[in-house]
N, C-alpha and C positions, 0 to 999 in steps of 0.2 A: 475129333482130330486134335483138339487142344490137350487132351489127356495123353495122347501118344507122344507129343512133343515134350510135355512135362516129364513123363516117365523116361524118355530118352535123355533128357537133361539131368534128371536125378540119377539115372543109371551111369552117366559119365562123370558125375561129380567125384566119385571115389578115385577115378583115374586122374583127374585134375589134382586132387589133394595128394595123391601118391607122387605125382610128378613134382609138385611144389615142395613137399617134404623131402623128397630125394635131392632136389636141387639145393635146398637149404642145407641139408646135411653134407652134401658134397662141397659146398662153399665153406662150411665151417671146418671140415676136415682138411681141405686144401689150405685154408688160412692157418690152421694149426701146424701143418707140415712146413709151410713157409716160415712160420715163426720159429719152429725148432731148428730149421736150417740156418736162419739168421743168428740164433743164439749160439749155435756151434761155431759159426764163422767169427762171431765176436769173441767167444771164449778163446779161440786159437789165434786171435788178432790177425786173421787172414781175410782176404776178399773171398766171397762165396764162389766156389768153383766146383764143378762136377765133371768127373772123367767120363769117357764114353762107356766104360765098363759099368760104372755106377748108374748111368742112364739106362743101360740095357737091363741091369738088375731091377731097377725101379719099374721099368716097363713090364717086365715079366711078372713082377709081384702084383702090379695093378691089374694086369690081364687075368692072373689067377684069382684075384679077389672078385673081379667081375664075373668070372665063370662060376665061382661058388655062389654068388648072389643069384645068378640065373638059375641055379639048380635048387634053390630054396623051395620053390613051388612044387617040385616033383615028389 
């Protein structure tokens, strides 16, 4: 019985590592995107603002990226 639990734990470790790496990469990319937005706002001496159209464009772009990532395994 102990071997089954150990095998199950070892078998799930790659899933945990994948989730942690994905979360870390997502945080780094999100931080980088926020930094770039702040730099643009400072360069233009404006307060950061985003129009509804820019928000929709960003949402469609992120959705497309996630769709491409989902298709990597195929």
